[in-house]
N, C-alpha and C positions, 0 to 999 in steps of 0.2 A: 704250204698246205699240209695238213695232217691227214694221212690216209686212214680210213676206218675199215676194219675187217668184219666187225659184227656189232650189234646193238642189243642190249637187254636191260630192262628195268631191274632195279633191286629194291624190294619192298621190305620194310622193317616190321616184323611180326613175331609174336611170342611162341606160337605153336607150329614149329617146323614139321613135326611128324604128321599132323592133321593136314597141313597144306600139301606135303609130299604125297600122301595117300590120295588126296582129292585129285591133284593134277595127273598122277599116274593112272588112276582108275577111270577118270572122266575123259581125259584127252590123250592118254597114251604117252605122256612125257616120261623121260627116264632121268633119274638122278645121276649126274656125272660127277658131282661132289656133294657129300652130305656129312655134316658133323652136327648132331642135334643140339649142341651147345653153342654153335657158331653160325653156320651158313648152309644153305641148300641151293644148288644150281641145277636147274632142270633144262633138258633139251628135248624137243620133239623129233623123233627119228624120222617122221613123215616130212616135216617142213624145215627143220633146222631152227625153228623159233626157240628162243632161250628166255628163261625167267630166273631171277635170283631172289632169294629171301634171306634176310639177315636177322639174327636175334637182337633184341634191344639191350641197351645198357652195357654194351661191351666196352671195357676200359681201353682197349686198343684202338677204338674208333674215335673219330672227331666228335665233338659234342652234338653236332647237327644230325648224326646218325644214331644217336643213343635212344631217343624216345621212340615209342611205337608210332607208326605212321597212321594218320587218319585215313580211313577208307573213303570218306566223303570228299568229293571233288577229284577223284582219281578213278580211272577205268582202264582195264586191260582189254584191248580190242584184238580179237582173233577172227580172221576171215575164214569163212566156210563156203563150200560150193552150194549148199542147200540149207538155208536157215530154218525152213519149215520142218525138214527132216531132223535137224539138230534139236529143234524145240521139242518135237515129239520124243526124241531120245531122252532129253533132259527131264521131261515129264515122267517118262517110263522109269527113269532112275531115281525119281522123287527128289531131284535137286531143288535148291532154293532159287526160285524165279524172282528176280528183282524187278524185271520189267517184261511184260508179255510181248509176244511176237507182234510186230507191226511193220507196215511198209511206210517208208518216208518218201516225200515228194522229190527229194534230191537224189534218189536212186539207190536206196538201201532197203533191205528187209533184214530186221535184226530183233534180238531179244537180249536180256541180260540175266546172268546168273550171279549168285553170291557165293564166294568160296569160304572155307572155314575161318579165315582171318578177317572176313567182312569185306574184302575187295570185290568189286563188281567186274564181271567179265562180259563184254559186249560181243556177242557172236553175230558177225556181220556178213551178209551176202550182198554183193554189188549187183544191181540190175540196171537195165536201160531205163532212162526217164521217158515216160510217155509224154506226147505232145499235147494231150488234152487235159 
């Protein structure tokens, strides 16, 4: 068996500076590694959640990591305690809302933002499913 210590996605995008500023200001992430021509690694001091962002077309990377990543068909899910409050904060900060706040029958209240790279962020609050 292979023991895992942490998990984080790495997304290929061209504007690391804009992504860095967005995740730091909106969610309080901190850059633990940042080279604007190579890679950005963010960690949430609050939760330990990690995100990685890699520049495209790096000669040192395998071919499959060189192109920009499509934002379609991909979502970053971040769990929050109060999705309605997070939604109000997102509106107050004039963030790009990709999907309005809604309650799902399977026990979630959530909405989606779009970051500067075009990736969608699903802010999710888990709730108890009602029996009716």
